[in-house]
Every structure is written in structure tokens, then in C-alpha cells.
C-alpha positions as CSV (number, residue, x, y, z in Angstrom):
1,X,-2.9,-5.0,-8.5
2,X,-1.0,-1.3,-8.6
3,X,-1.0,1.0,-4.8
4,X,-0.6,5.2,-5.3
5,X,-0.1,7.0,-2.5
6,X,0.2,10.7,-3.1
7,X,2.3,13.2,-0.6
8,X,3.9,16.9,-0.5
9,X,0.6,19.0,-0.3
10,X,0.0,21.9,1.0
11,X,-1.4,25.7,1.3
12,X,1.6,28.1,-0.6
13,X,1.2,31.3,-1.5
14,X,0.7,32.4,-5.0
15,X,4.1,32.7,-6.8
16,X,5.4,29.5,-4.5
17,X,6.6,26.4,-5.0
18,X,6.0,22.7,-4.2
19,X,6.1,19.2,-5.3
20,X,3.9,16.2,-5.4
21,X,5.3,12.5,-5.0
22,X,3.3,9.4,-5.8
23,X,5.1,6.1,-4.2
24,X,3.6,3.2,-6.2
25,X,3.4,-0.3,-4.2
26,X,2.4,-4.3,-5.5
27,X,4.1,-6.9,-7.0
28,X,7.2,-6.6,-9.2
29,X,5.3,-7.9,-12.5
30,X,2.4,-5.5,-11.9
31,X,5.1,-2.3,-11.4
32,X,6.4,-3.6,-14.4
33,X,3.7,-3.5,-16.5
34,X,3.0,0.1,-15.7
35,X,3.2,2.1,-19.2
36,X,2.7,5.5,-18.2
37,X,1.6,8.4,-15.4
38,X,-0.2,10.9,-15.1
39,X,-1.1,14.0,-12.7
40,X,-4.9,14.9,-12.7
41,X,-6.7,17.5,-10.5
42,X,-10.4,18.1,-9.1
43,X,-11.3,21.2,-8.0
44,X,-14.6,21.8,-6.2
45,X,-17.5,21.9,-8.5
46,X,-15.3,21.0,-10.9
47,X,-14.5,18.0,-13.7
48,X,-11.0,15.8,-12.7
49,X,-8.8,17.4,-15.4
50,X,-5.5,15.8,-16.2
51,X,-2.6,17.8,-15.9
52,X,0.4,16.0,-16.8
53,X,1.3,12.5,-18.4
54,X,4.6,10.7,-18.5
55,X,5.5,7.9,-20.9
56,X,7.5,5.6,-18.4
57,X,9.3,3.7,-21.3
58,X,10.9,6.5,-22.8
59,X,10.2,9.4,-20.1
60,X,8.5,11.3,-22.7
61,X,5.9,13.6,-21.4
62,X,2.8,16.0,-22.0
63,X,1.0,19.2,-20.3
64,X,-1.6,20.4,-20.5
65,X,-1.3,24.0,-21.8
66,X,-2.4,25.8,-17.8
67,X,0.6,24.3,-16.5
68,X,2.9,24.3,-19.1
69,X,6.4,26.1,-18.4
70,X,5.1,25.9,-14.4
71,X,5.1,22.3,-14.2
72,X,7.2,19.6,-14.5
73,X,6.7,15.7,-14.4
74,X,9.4,13.2,-13.6
75,X,9.8,10.0,-12.7
76,X,12.4,7.6,-10.5
77,X,12.1,4.4,-11.4
78,X,14.5,3.2,-8.5
79,X,12.0,4.5,-6.1
80,X,9.1,3.2,-8.0
81,X,7.7,6.8,-7.3
82,X,6.6,9.6,-9.7
83,X,7.2,13.6,-9.3
84,X,4.9,16.7,-9.7
85,X,7.3,19.7,-9.2
86,X,5.1,23.0,-9.4
87,X,6.1,26.4,-9.9
88,X,4.8,30.0,-9.9
89,X,1.9,28.5,-9.0
90,X,-1.7,30.3,-8.8
91,X,-4.8,30.7,-7.0
92,X,-6.7,29.2,-9.9
93,X,-4.1,25.6,-9.1
94,X,-6.3,24.8,-5.9
95,X,-7.1,21.2,-6.2
96,X,-7.2,17.8,-5.1
97,X,-4.6,16.3,-7.1
98,X,-4.2,12.5,-8.2
99,X,-2.0,9.7,-9.0
100,X,-2.8,7.7,-11.9
101,X,-1.0,4.8,-13.7
102,X,-2.5,2.6,-16.6
103,X,-0.6,-0.7,-19.0
104,X,-2.9,0.1,-22.4
105,X,0.1,2.5,-24.0
106,X,0.0,4.0,-27.0
107,X,3.3,4.3,-27.9
108,X,4.4,7.6,-27.4
109,X,3.3,10.1,-25.8
110,X,0.4,12.8,-26.7
111,X,-2.8,14.1,-25.4
112,X,-4.6,10.7,-24.5
113,X,-2.3,11.1,-21.5
114,X,-4.3,13.2,-20.1
115,X,-7.7,11.6,-20.8
116,X,-8.8,10.2,-17.3
117,X,-10.7,7.1,-19.3
118,X,-6.9,6.1,-20.3
119,X,-6.1,5.2,-16.5
120,X,-6.6,2.1,-14.4
121,X,-5.2,2.8,-11.2
122,X,-5.9,5.9,-9.0
123,X,-4.3,7.7,-6.2
124,X,-6.5,8.9,-3.1
125,X,-5.3,12.5,-3.7
126,X,-3.3,15.2,-1.8
127,X,-4.9,18.8,-0.9
128,X,-3.3,21.7,-3.1
129,X,-4.1,25.4,-1.6
130,X,-3.2,28.4,-3.4
131,X,-4.0,31.5,-1.6
132,X,-3.2,35.0,-3.7
């Protein structure tokens, strides 16, 4: 079993930046079984969508088109922590952001990293609000 705890959300004006963190907790063998992680977001009245994913074995990444060039996903394996650096934030980025982790890798990064069904573990979310 793996527990994920997000932090770093908040309120910011358009054009600002935030960095989200996601700490993973669990037995060592459980943590080591994680092959990929991702960030998802859900705005009120909308479905949860994948924002960015990372294949932890080689740190290869994949992004939703709407955040390419603005968001960066990264990992610190020593700290069992995932990050999402968000720059040039827009009001449409306002949402609850969730961290997720999965085991059953397809072997390389790709669009599948943004699919909700690929993930087994989820955090509780952290709110990001961007004002115009």
C-alpha cells in the first residue's frame, strides 16, 4: 500500500508560479514497485484530467498540450517526492490537483501517463486558484 500526500497549493494571480509536492509513504518494497507517477486536476463540474506524468525508471515525461512549456514534472527519488512546477499560471488552471502513482508500466512514457485508469494510488488533492 502506498499513501500519497500533496502540498503546495494556494492562490496566485495570473502569470504567477506555484510548486506542488507529493510525498509517497509506505513500505520500501511498495514504494519501489511504483513505476510511474502523475498529476491530475479537476475543476468544478468537469472531469478529472491528466496534466503531466513521469516514468520513474528513466524520468521520461509526458504533458497535456495545455500545460506544455509552462509546467514541469520532476521527482526526487531520495525523498520519495514528486513535484509539479507551475509557471505562467492562467485562471483556467484553477482546479483541485491530485497526485497519482501506478505499478503496471507500459515500458516508456507516452499519452497513457495521462489516463486516470492507469493509476492505482491517489492523494487527497491540493487546491490551486488562479485569479485574473
